[in-house]
C-alpha positions, 0 to 999 in steps of 0.5 A, spaced: 095 105 452 097 099 457 096 101 464 102 100 469 102 097 476 108 098 481 109 092 486 113 092 492 116 086 495 116 082 488 122 077 489 118 072 492 111 069 494 105 074 492 109 079 489 112 075 484 106 072 482 102 079 482 108 081 477 107 075 473 099 075 473 099 083 471 104 082 465 100 076 462 094 081 462 098 086 458 100 091 464 106 094 464 109 092 471 115 096 475 117 090 479 121 092 485 125 089 490 131 090 495 136 086 491 134 086 483 141 084 481 139 077 483 133 077 479 134 072 473 127 071 470 122 077 471 127 082 468 126 077 461 119 079 461 116 084 456 114 090 459 117 089 466 122 093 469 125 090 475 128 095 479 131 097 487 126 099 492 127 098 499 121 100 503 126 102 509 130 107 504 126 113 502 131 114 496 130 108 493 122 109 493 123 115 490 128 113 485 123 107 483 117 111 482 121 116 478 124 110 474 117 107 472 114 114 470 120 115 465 119 108 463 112 107 462 109 114 462 104 113 468 103 109 474 096 107 475 096 102 481 101 101 487 101 095 490 104 095 497 106 088 498 112 088 502 112 085 508 116 082 514 113 078 520 115 077 527 113 072 531 114 069 538 113 072 545 112 079 546 117 080 552 122 076 548 122 081 542 128 085 541 127 093 540 130 093 533 126 087 531 119 091 533 122 097 530 123 093 523 116 090 524 113 097 524 118 100 519 117 095 513 109 093 514 107 100 517 112 106 515 114 103 509 107 102 506 106 110 509 112 112 505 111 108 498 104 111 499 106 118 500 111 118 495 106 116 489 101 121 491 103 127 488 103 123 481 096 120 482 094 127 484 097 130 478 093 125 474 087 125 478 087 118 478 090 112 481 089 106 486 093 103 492 092 096 493 095 094 500 096 087 502 093 086 509 091 079 512 086 075 515 091 077 521 088 084 520 081 082 523 083 076 527 089 074 531 093 068 533 097 067 539 104 069 539 104 074 533 102 080 537 106 085 533 105 082 526 098 083 528 098 090 530 101 092 524 096 089 520 090 092 524 094 099 523 094 097 515 086 096 515 085 103 519 090 107 515 087 104 509 080 105 511 080 112 513 085 114 507 080 112 502 075 117 505 080 123 503 083 120 497 076 119 493 074 126 492 081 126 488 079 120 484 084 116 487 082 109 490 084 105 496 083 097 496 085 092 501 087 085 500 086 080 506 089 073 505 089 067 509 094 062 510 098 062 503 103 057 501 109 062 500 116 062 503 114 068 508 114 063 514 121 061 513 125 067 509 120 073 512 118 070 519 122 072 524 121 067 531 123 070 537 122 067 544 127 067 550 127 060 553 130 063 559 123 066 560 121 059 562 114 061 564 112 061 557 115 055 554 109 050 555 104 055 552 109 056 546 111 049 545 103 047 545 102 053 540 107 052 535 106 044 535 099 046 533 101 051 528 105 046 524 099 042 523 095 048 521 100 050 516 100 044 512 102 047 505 096 042 502 091 046 506 094 053 504 092 058 498 097 059 493 100 066 491 097 065 484 090 065 488 092 072 491 094 075 485 088 073 482 084 077 487 089 083 487 088 083 479 080 083 480 081 089 485 085 093 480 080 092 475 073 091 477 071 098 477 068 098 483 069 102 490 069 096 494 074 097 500 076 090 502 077 083 498 078 076 502 083 071 499 083 064 501 077 059 503 080 059 510 080 067 511 073 067 509 071 062 514 075 065 520 072 072 518 065 069 517 066 066 524 069 073 527 063 077 524 057 072 527 060 070 534 061 075 540 068 075 543 067 069 548 065 065 543 070 066 538 076 066 543 073 059 545 073 057 538 080 059 537 083 056 543 079 049 542 082 050 535 089 051 537 088 046 543 090 052 548 
């Protein structure tokens, strides 16, 4: 019987590429998104169920899982991919945006995980693959809130792996670097109050350097990340972390080899700050 994966945030980027990758490899795919009624392509693929799941709405989480089980009989892997990015000066961030940052990236991931666990426990098998980021291990300026959620995903996933392993359930983490998706435009929320004038020179300098660094020509593709996710799902190992992208590998290698002062100095030089 074909294996089945449930993917959150399937409408664009890494999630969409993952739907296409797993479907092409013969898997059943539960492709979930907030607005499935707008989807016109994934729902035409064989063995793909497109359905509603908003990670901020527990009822839709439970409904999507149940619908997937009814359609395919069993879920083998849950890919926690849905994400939102809040960027800017911390002092400028509205409370509602901060809460959304955690509701989507942390509490949403918690809720999907908790909803799938009874099914995995009953089957004595299953796997969670949680999309973290190179930003779950290192930080850039002006992304403190996003980074804090990805650090949370890393710690949660690592600790959870201990308690679920005896139940036959695996936990894995994928850490992409800069990926050429629409995350920066559609899912990235920039907040800076220019009336807080003391920050303006720093913000202007950092954002200018980000624009140079974020050239799509130098980024990895969503397809590359989907390939890494597929490897994590199928390699048969107990490996916890998977790095996706040459830039992620370089940054993580530097972070491991340098002390704090040396690493922060390198980052400041890179960003000209």
